[in-house]
Phi, psi and omega in degrees: 000133176242179179239142173288165177298332180288347182098344179286132182302138176266123181284132178251101181234151173288158182301319181294331178287322177295319179297320179299314180298315180297316183293315180299328181270356184057030177069023182235154179298131184271001177292133185305123177089349181276291175061021181299136176287128191255009181259358176203163178266115185293342179274310183266346181068014177285147183252119171191179181278110179256013183274160173228141178266116186247136178282139171281298169272125186310149181288347174223157185297332180267006178272179179303122178063023180291148176205192184295345180266359188307311182297318181296321186264001187303324182243027178269119182303330180289346180259013186234135177252151173266117183229159169279167183301318183297314181289329176297316178295326179296312185284336183255355183299145183303321184270344186247345186299332181295340178282349186232071177291172184308312185294327179293315181291322177300317180294320177302312182296316181297315180298316181297312182294324178295318179298319178298314181297319180299321181287322187267336182275338183290153177297135180302131179254142179237135176239155180240116180291137173240124185240127175238124177223150173201150179307141174238120183052042178066014176258128179292145178246122180225142178245137173278131179305324182298319181294325178291316179297321179297324179289326185279321191305323181304326182261336183231074184292330190277306190216134168244128182304140176287340185268077181287144177265117183240115175248087187246118187266343182063232179296136182212115180260103186287354177277351183253121181302323182299325181289324175297319181294320178296316180298317178299317182298319180295320177297315181301315182298312183293321182286332172300318177296320178298314181297323177295319180295322177294314183297328182266002178080013181268359179224118183268323190201144176247142169244113190258126178234109188223135176211111184195184175302142189298325175301325178290321178297318179292323178294317176303312180300320181294327179283328177289316181055216181244022181292324181248150172283132184207163170238126178258121186263157182243127178289145178245153178277091180205152176268357179277108184301328182286348182242004186301323184238014185271150177271149174284158178294144177289135181231012180087348177261155181191184182266140173255123180270139184239126177247150182202150170264106188264353174205125175267116183254209179229154177079204188246002178277133181232130169264127177247115179264120176256081189264080186246318178267350181199161174284144175240084181286167187302325181295342181276346179231003176300133180071009178292323180231134182293156176083212184238077185286156169288149180231123176242157181218140168242124185213183174233176185301313180225089181303130180198149175294143176086007182288333186276113183231346185234150177301321183298330179289329176289318178298319180296323177298313181302315180296314182294320181291319178297320177298319182292319177298320177296320180296318180300316179297321180294319187271331183251326178121155181294336182270014179287163172240125184258125180253110189262126172247108186260142166219092194205161176299152184303315183295326180287329175296317177296315181294328176300314178297323182291326186281350180292145180242105186306325182276351184247315189279152177286181177295136182232126176250138178255134183249157177214137176274092189273341185225022176066021177244251178262135177306139183256146175290124187246301189224137176264134174243117181212000000 
């Protein structure tokens, strides 16, 4: 071991030992929370080695964290961290070094290296994006590939299938029955291909990005079912393409779903109000179903667009909705017919279709207010 002119100990390591330290750290600063890439300058974009080798136990007894083992461990790769210049100064600084005792730095290095191994040692996972779009209120729906990739990458760092499934309808007039039938047919054709790929082992995972009229989203979900492992993403109102489809971090807070029977009717017809993105007051479903139907509702405290931000809130919806469907069957009967009026996030509409059980659930009709009058029966899910 020698010393630099600055007085900071110069690490004397063999090339293979330096490579080991670099490889274990994946070329990034091992200080907790930094993770800076050390092979280039992110400001100037110049490429060179910007890393520094920092001692955990000081290279001399009078150095930072130095002790009687300093000389012995001065050139031991296990006693050296890969840091950026800023973090190196932080851990060795006269006023700050006391915040970083030996055990803290050892834990930092271990946590960083463990995270690298977990990412690189796991079997490469591949997902296949499935995109469904159709005009909403005569407004075109388009997704940027970059926003989809940004949503997928945290979980599927290695590979995204090149063979994206695109069910894009372009112009869509929801007042015409023929257009609903065409849209349904296109979904059926594509999902048949998906099911064949799952059955033959050619499809491991789906990443679903869908924005269309809610009956179509529910129909897509019913055709997907649970045959394939998938993640259904929710669009966010933002101009940041990298955050358009990303979920927020879990913080222990979430949405509580509330179900209620708000009208006890007669017979076997049931209106199910999914009032999540908006309120569904009585005037919005009066005369939707003839006679005196039972009316049930699944809602949240303050229905509003954009409330769904976390994966856990989507999971909670699936659980709450399944419970409510079971309750309806118990109270009205297996031979009931459920008429669904949805006002809900896109991903939850897809998940509603997915959670249905054809051999268990009664006939289900999905409604849409296509002409600003009485909601119309659009699609049957059974």
